C-alpha positions as CSV (number, residue, x, y, z in Angstrom):
1,M,0.0,0.0,0.0
2,V,2.7,2.5,1.0
3,Q,4.8,1.5,-1.9
4,K,1.9,2.3,-4.3
5,I,1.5,5.7,-2.8
6,I,5.2,6.4,-3.2
7,W,5.2,5.1,-6.8
8,N,2.2,7.5,-7.6
9,Y,4.1,10.4,-6.0
10,L,7.2,9.6,-7.9
11,A,5.3,9.3,-11.2
12,A,3.6,12.7,-10.6
13,A,6.9,14.3,-9.7
14,V,8.6,13.0,-12.8
15,I,5.8,14.2,-15.1
16,L,5.9,17.6,-13.5
17,T,9.7,18.0,-13.7
18,S,9.8,16.6,-17.3
19,H,7.1,19.0,-18.3
20,Q,9.0,22.0,-16.9
21,G,12.3,20.9,-18.4
22,W,10.7,20.3,-21.8
23,D,9.1,23.8,-21.7
24,R,12.5,25.4,-20.7
25,S,14.5,23.5,-23.3
26,T,12.1,24.3,-26.2
27,S,11.8,28.0,-25.3
28,G,15.5,28.3,-24.7
29,E,16.6,26.6,-28.0
30,G,13.7,28.0,-29.9
31,R,13.0,24.7,-31.7
């Protein structure tokens, strides 16, 4: 049970960080 909660939290964090990083890289490079 606890492991599932941690897994969901990690997945959400990865999605959020990847989204921000993608936005920054695209706007920075101008691709």
